Every structure is written in C-alpha cells, then in structure tokens.
N, C-alpha and C positions, 0 to 999 in steps of 0.2 A: 565427457563420460557417455557411454552408450548404455542406456538403461532399457531393459526389456521386461515386458509384462506378458504373462500368459493369461488368456481369457478363456474360461471353460463354459460349458453349457449348464445352466441350472434349470430345474423344473419350473414350469410356469405357474403352477397352482399348488396350494396346500390348504388343508382345513385350518381355519383360524377363527377364533371367537370374535375378533374385531370386525369381521366382515368378509365378503367374498373376494374383494380386490386387495392385493397385498403389494407392498413396495418391492417390486421385483428388480433383480440385478439386470444390468444391460447385457444382452446376449448378442454375440456376433456370429455370422455365418461365413464359411470359408469362401475366399475369392482367389482363384488361381492366377495371381499376377503380383507384381510389386511396383510401387510408385511412391512419390513424395506428395504430401498434401499439407496445406497450412491450416492452422486453427488457433485462434486467440493469440496471434502474434508469434507463434512458434511453428517450425516445420517438423513434420513427422515422416518417417519412412515405414511403409506398410509392406510386410512380406508374409506370404503363406507357404508353409512347407507341408505338403500332404503326407510325407513319410519322414517324420522327425527322427534323425539319427538312425535311419534304417528300419524304424518301427512303422506300424500302420496307424499311428496316432497323429492326426493332423494338428499342426501348431500354427498359431498366428503370432507374429512378432511385430511389435511397434517399437521403433527406435527414435530417439530425439537427441540431437547434439546439444550439449550444454553441461552445466555443473549442478543442475537442480532437477528434482523430480516434480516440481510444481507444474510445469507444462502438462504432465500427464494428469494431474489432479484436475486442471482446468479442462482438459479434453474430456475426461469422464463425466465431469459435472455438466458439460455442454450436452453430451450424449444423453444423460439422464433427463435433462430439461426437455429435450426434443421428444424423448420416449414418453415421459409422463404427460406431456401435452397431447400426444396422440391418443391417450386413454380416455379422453373426453369425446371421442368420435368413434363410430363403428365403420369399418372399411368393408365395402361390398364389392365382390368380384363377379363378373359374368364371363362367358366364353364366346369367342368368335374365331372361326376358321381353326378350331381345335386347340386354341390357346386361351389361358386365363388372362383377363385384362382387368385392371382396376376400373370399376364402373363409377363408383361415387363414394364419398365420405359423408355420413350423416351424423348429426348430433345424437348422442346416446339418448335412449328412451327408458324412462323408469318403468319398472314392473307395476307400480301402483296405477299407471295409466291404462293398463290392460284389464278389462272387466270380465271376470269369469265367476260362475256360480260355485258356491261351496269352497272346498279346500283344494280343488283341482290344481290351481296355479301353484300353490305352496308345495304340493306333491311333486310337480314337475321340477321346480327349483331345487327341492331337496335331492331329487334323483340326480340332477346334473351336478350339484355341488359334491355329492358323494362320489360320482363317477370321476370328477376331476381331482380328487384327493390322492395323495401318495399311497394311502392305505389301499385304495381301490386298484391302483396300478400294480401293487405287489400281489394282491389277491388274484387279479386276472392272470398275472404271470405264473402264480403258484398252481393254478388249475389248468394252465395251458390254453387259455381263451384269449382271443384278440381283444385288446383294450379299445373297444369301440361301443358306442351307445346309439341305438336306433329308436327314434320316436315317431309315432304316427299321430298326426293331428287330423281329426275328421269331423265334419259338421257342415252346416249350411254356409253359403258365402257371407262374408261380412261379420263373422262372429269372433274374429281376432286371432286366427291361426298364424298369419304372417306377422302380426303385431307382437305376438308372444315370442316368436323366433327372434325378432329384432331386439326385444327387451332382454331376452336371455343372452344374446350376443353382447349387449351393452353391459349387462350385470357382470359377466365373467370375462370381459375384454377379449372376445373371440371374433375373428373376421368371418364373414359369411360368403360362401361360394355358391352362387345360384346356378343350379344345373338344370337346363331345359332339355327334355327328352323329345326333341323335334324329329321329324322324319329325315332331316338332313344329317342328323347325328347317327353314325354307324357304330358297330360294336368296338372297332379298334379305336375310334375317337373317344368313346366312353372310357375305355381302359386307360387311355393316355391322360384324360382329364382327372380321373380318380388318382392316378399315380402322382400327379403334380400338386395335389392339395397338400399343404404342409400340416404337420401335427398341430393339435389344439386349434382346430377350425370347425366351423359348422358347414356341412354340405346340405343345402336346401333344395329339395325337389318338390316344386309346387304343382298342384292339380295333376297328380300322377294318374288319376282315373281316366284322363283323356289320352294318356300315352299308350301306344299299342303294346309295348313290351310288358306292361304291368297287368294287363287284363287277364281275367280268369281263362284258363286254357279251354274249359268246356264251352264257354261262350264263343270263343274264337272258332271252334270247330263247326259251329252252326252257321258261320258266315263264309260262303264259298270265296276262296282266293284271299282271305284276310291275312293268312300267314305269309303271303308273298309281298306284303307291303314293306317299304323300306323303313329303316329305323332301328332302334336298339332291341335286341331279343331279350326275352325274359331270362334265359340262361345266363347271359352275360351280366345283366343287371344283378341277379342273385349272387353271382360269383364275385362281383366287385364289392357288394355289401358284406358278404360273409363267405369268402373263399379262402383257398390256401395262401394266396398272395396278398390278402387284405392288409392294407396299411393300418397302423394303430393310432390311438390318441385323437380320435375324431368323433364328432357327434353328427349323425345323419338324421335329418328331420324331413319327413315326407308328409305333405298335406294333400287332402282329398275332400271332395264334397260327397263322395259316395264310396265308403269303405267296403260295401258289399260287393263291388265290382272287381276288387283286387284279388289276385291269385292267392290262395291260402299259403303257398310256399313263401310268398313275400311277407306274410303277416306273422309268421311263427316267431317265438322268442329266439333271440340270438341274431335275428335280422332286424326286427322291430320289437324292442323289448318292452315298450310302454305304449299303450293305445290310449290316447287322450281325446275324449269327446268334447265338442264345442257346441253350444246352443245359445239361443238368445238370452241375454242377461235378465235375471228376475228383478223385482222391485228393490230388494235390499242391495243388490249390486249396483243398480242405477243410482240409488241414494248415496252410496259410498263414492261414486264417481263425481256426481254433480254437487254434492253438499259443500265442498270447499270453495266452489265457484259461485254458488247461488245462496246468498245470505237469507236466513229466515226459513220457516217451515210452511209459510202460506204463500198465496199468490202464484207467481210464475213457476216457482220451484215445484209446488205440488202438482201444477198442471203438467209439467214435463214428466213427473213420475207416473201420473195417472194415464197419460197417453202412451207410455211405454217407449218413448224416444230413447235411442241409444247411439253410441258412436263405436 
C-alpha cells in the first residue's frame, strides 16, 4: 500500500493562557529533490512537487511500502521528539562572507535572571507576546502594515540589553540572527542578509551607535570625508527595516549605549516601535536577584545589597 500524507504549514505562535510556548505541529520546508531514507526500521520515499497537478501549491509527499500506517506514526513521533528537544536551546546565527551560518546553540535563559527596574521587562514581554499572536497578524494585515516589530534597547554597558534579547528568544523559541554593521559589509550584502532571515526570528544589531550608517546626518556633515567611508548607508538600513520589500514576521532589536547619536529617521515609530531604557538595577531589583541564592537577610547578603553589586 502506498500511503501519502500532506504536511502543511501552521502558525508558530498563538496567545494561550497556559504560557508562551505551545506544543507546535512539526513543520516541513520544501526541498526540490526526491530520495529514499530509513527511519525506525522502515524505508520512506520523499518527493516534492512545486506545482501540484498544475497549480502553484507546493506539495510534499511521503510514501512507504507496506500494509500499515504505523511507520508514519513512528516517523512523526521521532520528528516531534527531535523538535521538542531543540526548544530547550536557543540557536544563534552570525554572518560570514555574506551568508548566515549557525554560530552556536546556548541553553535557554529565563527572564527571571534579567534584572530590570520597575515593570519595564514585563512591558517588553507583553509587547512581544501580543506581536506574535494571530490577532496581531490579522490586525497588521487589515491596516496594510508590515508585520514586524522594532525594539530599541539603550543604556550604559553591562545593564542587560543583550541578556534580555537572549531571554526573549528563549521565552518565545525564536532563533537570533546577529547582524554586524562592519565596514566590510556593503549595501548589497545587507539586503541579501535581511532577505535570508526566516520568519519568526530575532534580528539583533548590537552597538549600532558605532556604525557609520546609523549616525545622525547633521553630525556626519561636520566631519569632512565621513560620507565616503565604506559600509552600509543609512538609506539602505532604513529601507530594509521599513521599506516596500520588507519581509514580515520578524522582531528587530537594536542596542546602543548612546541613543542620542542615532538619526531621528531610524528612531521613529514603524521602524523602532518601542524604546526601552536600561540603567543600573536598584536595591529592590538586586534583592530579587540574589535572595534565592543567599539565605537570610543578614551578613553577606546585606553586604552585597549595600555595596550595589550586580550582574
């Protein structure tokens, strides 16, 4: 018996009262070839038809010789096991010679380990959760706006900007694509890298205040020859963040130590929708961080709080 299953694409996220991570269906991406492969003692035939029966709908077909569908159940259980195991780690990509390469896999980090004053962290998490919901996708589509969220994290070094990005990626099971605006990266290279980032990913641009393309144009005019420097231009950067051909379903996070040095065109809503200040944690935040690890309220614990040490 030749049994065939169609596997369609399902949304990655939805609002749920049980938490931010949901038990997602396994999703497959098209692969233009055909081949046999073994799994759990059975042989399967993979075939991808980009234009099923003359239509523009791509179809993936899996076939297995035999009298039972149980081999398919075993295959999908195996896929789910591998997929669910990957959700305990955050995958981080970097680029080299104009291509994205997997840099590392890091154990997920809890949001509770990121120290921030007040309710700032909760506001960021709520904004990201709302953005990733089906309702937000429909609303963005209804008003004709690209489904993309831009966040600006600004503040002194060591205050948790990158740590919060990592924790957000862990919380919502999103990969991180670290984009470095170096002088060796030209406009065409930036365009190619943005195009290749898949949906439901975080694009992280760190320390953008040191990148030539992001600086205020009035400050550049005061420096002779600065506009002739190599690197990404401001126009290209703005177009990739919020242009006609902008890809959707991505979160762009930009970090900086000096938000005042950035061009106002980069800071406006629609490109960077939420500006999040970072500062040294106050005593209350420090107590919330250290209390689970330092028993008692006297001695060494109080000394740490009084000295204002932080991580």
